[in-house]
N, C-alpha and C positions, 0 to 999 in steps of 0.2 A: 503494500500499501504505500509505502514512503515514496518509493519511485514514482509511483502513480503522481503523487501531490508535487514531485519536483518538475513533473513535466505538464502540469495542467493549471489552469485557473479555475476558480469556482464563481459562478454568476449566481446570485440570489436573486429570485424573481419577488419584487416587491408590488403585488398586484394593485396595490391601493395608489399608484403612482406611474405616471405615462413612461418616464424615462428609468432603466433598471440600471443597477450600477454592478460593475464587475470589479472584483476583488481577489488578488492572487493570493493561494495559498502560501506559495514562495516567492519573493521577489524583492522583488522590490528597491597817489596821495595815500593816507593812510587808508582811506576808504578803497583805493584802487588796490594797495597792497592786500588788503583782506579778500576784496573780491578775487585776484589772482589766485590767492590761498584756495578759495573755495572751489575754482575751476579746476586747480590741478588736484587736488582731493576728489573730485567729481562730483556728480549730482544724481539725484533721483527724478524721474519723470513718470507720473501715474497713465497707464494704458486703459481704455475701455473699448470692448468689442464692439464693433459697429454695429451689432443687432442688440446691444443692451438697453434695458429700458423699455423694450419693445414687449408687447403682450405675445410672447412666443414660447411653446414649450422648447425642451432642449432638442427634440428631434426636429421640430421647424428651423430651428436655428442651424442645426448641421446640414438640413437638404438648402437652406438659403446659401451656407458656406460652401457647400458642394457646387453649386451652380457657379459661384463667383470665381471657384478654385477652378473649375473647367475652362472658363473664360481666360483666367490667368495662364492655364496650362496653352491654350490656344494662342495667347499674345507669345508665349516663350518658343512656340513652334514657328511662328510669323518670324520671331528676331533671328532663328537660325537660318531660315529660307532666305530672309532680305540679306542676312551677312554672306551668302554664297553665291547669290543670283548676281550674274554679272551684267545682266539687263536690268536691274531693278531701277525703278525710277524714283525709291524713296531715298531722299538725299538726308533727311534729320536723323539722328540716332534713334533707335527704337530700344526701348527698355520695359522691363516688365509691367512695372506700374500697379496701383491699386494695393489694397492689403486688406488685412481682417481686425486691426487695431488702430484705434485713434489715440494721439498722444496729446496732450495740452501744453500750450506754450504761449508767451506772449510775443509780439513784435513791435519795436519802435521805441520811441522817446516822446512822450509819455506811451507806456507799454498797452496795447491793444491784445486782449486775449483771443485766441483761436485754438481751433482742433484740426488736426492735420494726421493723414493717413502716416502710419510708420512703415517703411518699406526697405526689407532688408535686401531686396530684389533690383534696386536703382541707387542711383548717388545724387541726382538734383535735389536739391530744396528749393520748394516753389510755393507762391501762394498768389491768390487772385489779386490784383491790383487796379485802382482808379489811374487815369480813365480806362474803362473797361469795353472795348468794342464789341466783345462776346464771352460772357461769362455765364456760368451756371450759378443755380441758386443755391445759396448757402446758409447757414442759421445765424452767422454773425455778419456785422458789416464789412463789406469788402474793404481792406486795407488801402488807405491812402496816403501816398508817400509825402504829401504835401504837409500832413499833420504832424510828420515826426521830424524832430531835430536832428536824428542820427542817419538820417537815410542818406545814402551816396552811390550813384551810379557808377558801375565798375568801367574802367578805360579799356580800349581794346587791347592795350598793353599788357595787361594785369596776368598773372599766373593762373589765375582761376577762368578767365575768358580763353586762355591758351588751351585749359583742360577740357574745354567744350569741344564735342568732336567736330563742328561745323559752325563756328560762331561767324556772325556777320557784324560789321562795323557800321554802324548808322548813328543813330542817338545813342552814343555808348555803346557798351558790346551786347549785341542782341544774339536770341537763342531762339531755338525751335527744339521742342523734345517730343518726340513722337512716341506711343507704345501700340503693342501688338495688334490691337483691334481699329488702329487709326485713330483712337483718341490723342489728342494732343494736348500742348501747351507753349505757347510763345509769347516773347515779350522782351524785357531788358534785365540784364544780370545787375545785380546791386549789392551793396553792403549795408547791413543794418544790426541793431542791437537785438538779440533775442534772449528771452528770460525764460529759464526753466524751474519753476518753483520759485525759490527767494535768489537763485543763482544768475545774474545777467552776463552775457558774452556779447562782447563788442566785435563787431566788423566780422558777422557771419556773411559769407556769399550765397546769395539765393536767387531765384529767378521772379521777377515781378511779371506774373503773367497778365497780359492784357488780351489774349485770345486764348480760351480754353473752351475746349469741346470734348466730350465723349462720357460714356456710360459709367456710372460708378465713382465719379470724383466729387459728385455731392455729399457723399459721406463725411467729408470734412472741407476745410477751406483750402486745400493743396495736400502736397506730400513733403514728408520728410525722409530723404535718401539715407539709408545707412549701410551702403554697398561699399566695397573695398577702394573704390576709385576717389580721386581728390576733390571731387566736389560733394563728397558725402559729409554729412554733419559729424561723424567720429574722425574723419581724415581731417577737416577743417579744425577740430578742436585741438589736433595734434595728442588725443587720449588715446593709447594704445589699445584701448579694450572697452567692450561694453557687455551688459548681458541683460536678459529678459527673463521674467518669470511669468508663465502664463497660467491664469486660473481656469479650471474646467468651465465648460459651456454652460452648465446648469447652476452655476454659481454667480452671485450678485457683488462679489468683491471684485474690485479692479486688480489688473496685471500690473507688473512694474517694469521698469526700464532704468537700467543703472548705467553711469558713464562714468570712467575714470576709474581711479583707485578701488571705489567701494564696489567694483564690480567683481573683485577678486572673489573667488569660489572658497567658503569657509570649510574647511577640513571638519567641523562639528555638525555640518548639515548630513554628512553621510560621506559615501565612498565616491570620489571624484574620479572620472573616467576622461580621458583626454586623446585626443585623435589629431593628426595634422590637419590643418586646412591645405587644399589643394590649388595651385594655380592654373586658369586656364587662359592662355594667352589671348584667345579669341573672344572669349567673354569674362573679361579681369573683375567685374564687379561681384560676381557670386561667390557665395562661401560653399565650395565644392567639398565634399567628404569621399574618402576613398572606402568605399563599401565591398567589404572581401567576401561575404557570406551572409546567410540566414537561416536560421534554425526554427524548425516549427514542431513543436513537442520534443522529441528527441533526435529529430532527424535533421541534418544540415542538408539544405537543398543543393541538388546537383547543378551546378552552374558554374560557367567557368569567369574568373575575376575580371577577364578583358571584358566581360559584358557591360560593365560600367566604366570602361576606360574612354577617354577623349577621342573621338574621330578626326581626322585631318581637316573636316571643315568646322570643327570646334562645338559638335554636338555631342551627346552622349554624357555619360559622367552623372553623378547624384549632388544636388545642392540642399543645404538645408535652410528653410524658407519660413518665415513667420506669417507671411502673406498666403500660403494656402492652406486649405482646412485640412483634407487628408493627404495620405501619403500615396503617390504614384510610382510605379515601378515599370521598368522595361518590361513590353509584352510577354516576351518569353519566360521572365521570370516570374511575373505575376501570375502566368497560365498554372507554372508548377507549384507555386504557394497555394493557389486556390485548388489545386487538386489535392494537396498534401491535407489541407484544412478540411474538404470535405470528408476525406477517409478518416481524419481523427474526431470530426464531431460528432460523426454517426446520428444526423439529423436530416430530415429531409430538407432538400435545396428550395427556396421559393424563387420561381420564375418569372412572378407577377411584374418585375421592373417598377414597383410601386414605390420604391424608397429613393432611386438615385444611386444607390449604391450596385456594384457589380455582383457581389457574393452575400446572398443573404439567406439564413435557414429558418425554417417554421419551428417555433418554439414549442414544446410538448404542454397540454393544457393542465396535465395532472401533476406538476412536480414544480418544486421552488428553487431547484437547483440546477444549473447546467454547467458542465466542466468544457471550458475551451483550452485549446492547446496552448502552451508557452509559446513566445514569439520573442527572438533574440536577434538582433541586428550586429553584425560583427564589423566592426569599422578597424582600421588600423590601428593597432594598440588599444583597443576599447572596446568592451561588448556590452551593446545596450540593452538591456533585459528588461523588457517594457511590462508595466503593470497592466493586466487586463483590460481596465479602464480606457487605457490610451491606444487599443486597437481593435476592440469591439463594441459595438453600440446595439442596444437592446431595446423593445418597445413592447410592453405588457399588452397596450391596448390593441396595437397592431399583430400581435403574436408573433413577431419576428427578432431575431438577432443577427445583426450585419457585420462582415469586415470592413473597418473604416480605410480602405485601401482601394485605389484602382490602377488601371493600366496607362501607359504611355508609349510614345515612340519619340526618339531624339533626346530625350532629358528626362530624370528620375529625380523626384522631390520628396525629401523628408517634410510632412507637414505638422502643423501645429497641435493638430490632437494628439499625434505622437510626442509631443513636446510639453503636454499640460503638465503642471505640477511638476516641473523641471528647471532648474536654473542652469541656463544655457550660457556660457561664457565665451566669447568672440575675441581671441587676444592676437591684435593685427601684428603687433611686433613680433612677437614669438611663432606666430602663424597657426596657431593651434586653437582647436574648439574643445571646450571641456563640458561637463554636465554631471549634475547630480540632483538626485530626486528629493524633493521637499515640497513643503506646504507653502505655496506661493502667496497666499492670504495673509501668512504671518511674517512675512519679509518686511 
């Protein structure tokens, strides 16, 4: 029996609620000087899920997230096809865009509060600005540069202007940034004082967007890129690391983003696992990991490590991404994983397609306990042993239990459900990613 529990998680059916929970059996001036010290020490930003506060069940939130994730995956596919197409007419840089979490910040002097989408899949920081010839609706007033004493347009000779893939020089340094579904923002690059909590940081380069168009941007007033490129927030701050800790979908507590030294992983939280960040020269903004194997139950899946290697066109590989809800695996690997789950679950497969997920099982009506096979991702130097609630989703009303994963072609993604209740540290100086399981609402 002991070996059985080492390979399984147990799911308890709480029929009084809609969402079921999975628990593993085994797992698991002077003022200027003071401000400079604060920035060096780092700062904390609260994150809110884009569907937080809406009258939605956990299952409904997940389904909405899946739809957004599928659009994001399509954007990534367009990125690769655009990059390799010699006949492409798309001249603007193409980024992943969008995300699942909003971060709170203020811009300008005096500071004006905004929420923006946190995106680890792109670099540019931008918000909508007046005068706006084409802007989407947002919950806060559009930023007016004329009302801020610290706003300054970037010159065309600035290093941040040079960091844009294709800047133009008109009324200062002008930019166009496109996303994979042909949503876009364009405007002028500028510097401004950004305030995060009680910490104000001057001279942050950002895009002041005067023409912004596309589905999904209205979640916030713009985006904050946290990618590996020079335009991102983490790169501009010269802070070598950041981390986030994402609370589960069904919780009302906000998640947390930590920048700088306070992002360090505390060993008292639990076992720390660290793996190298891999650099893709054709897609340098993403945080790639070396996935070397997957274990389902007690069986390591039979696939070649080269399955997740980079291709000559820059496709392939696996990225860790906060802006995608579920995990997407290369189709050949997902097919093998699905067959292994079907064999070990010993439940009838649901073929209705009602959930938006690719693999679901029909829950037995006469039991309050369901065993699910353990799932371990084997990264270079680190095994990620996932708790059951980080890879299966169950609904007693629908009578279904589903795998929170899907298939992809061209790129694989470790999504945010797999990262919930986990402190994920990105150390850009060491080029490593570390993770430790924790209760994120207690940070």
